[in-house]
N, C-alpha and C positions, 0 to 999 in steps of 0.2 A: 604448667606441668604439676601434677600431683606430687606432693612430698611423701616420702616413705616415713611411716610412723614406727615407733618402738613396738607397738602391738604387732605390726606386720613383721618386723625383724624377729621378734620372739617367736611368732607362729612359724616363720620360715625355718629358724634354727631348731625348733622343736619338731619339725616335720608335720605340722598341723595343717598345712595348705594342701588343697587338692591340686591336681595336675594343672588346671587352668590358672588358679591363683598363683601357683609357684612360677609358672611361665611369665605371668604378668609382673610378678614381683622381680624376678630376675631381669626382665627387660627394663623395668624402671631403674633398678640398681645399675645396670650397665650404662644407662644413658645419663646418670647423675653421679659425678665424682664425689660429691659430699655424702650421698647415700652409700656409695661403695665404701668409702672410708668409715662411715658409721657402722656398717655391717661388719667390716673387718675388725674394728675395735670391739664391737660387742661379741663377735665370735671368739676373739682372743680372751675376753673377760669370762665368757661361759666356760671355755676350755680350762682356764686357770682355776675357776671354782670347782670344776669336776676333778682336776688334779689334786686340789687341796682336800676336798671333802668326800669324794667317792670312797676312799678307804674306810671311812667311818661306817659305811653301809654293811660291811662284812664283819665288823667288830661284834663280839658277843655283848649282850646286854649285861651290865654288872649285876651280880646277885642281889645286892641291896635294892637296886631299882626294881628288879623283878618282884622281890618281896613286897615292896611298897605298892606296886601295881596290883598284885594279887590281893592284898588287904583292901585296897580301894575298890576293886571290882568284885570283891567278896565271894 
């Protein structure tokens, strides 16, 4: 039996698999308790990272940083 890789888990969670790949991945995960646990753990990790860091995406860029970027890009 083929083992699920972290690359596949990341692609699955990122929505990067096509329909066939997604179906194959889900079938592999359903038949492998270790893969199922690894997917659940990684999904939880990704959700926690989003909870912690997504708010930063809506913060304003500090004026000093903008000034430095403008000077650098001239």
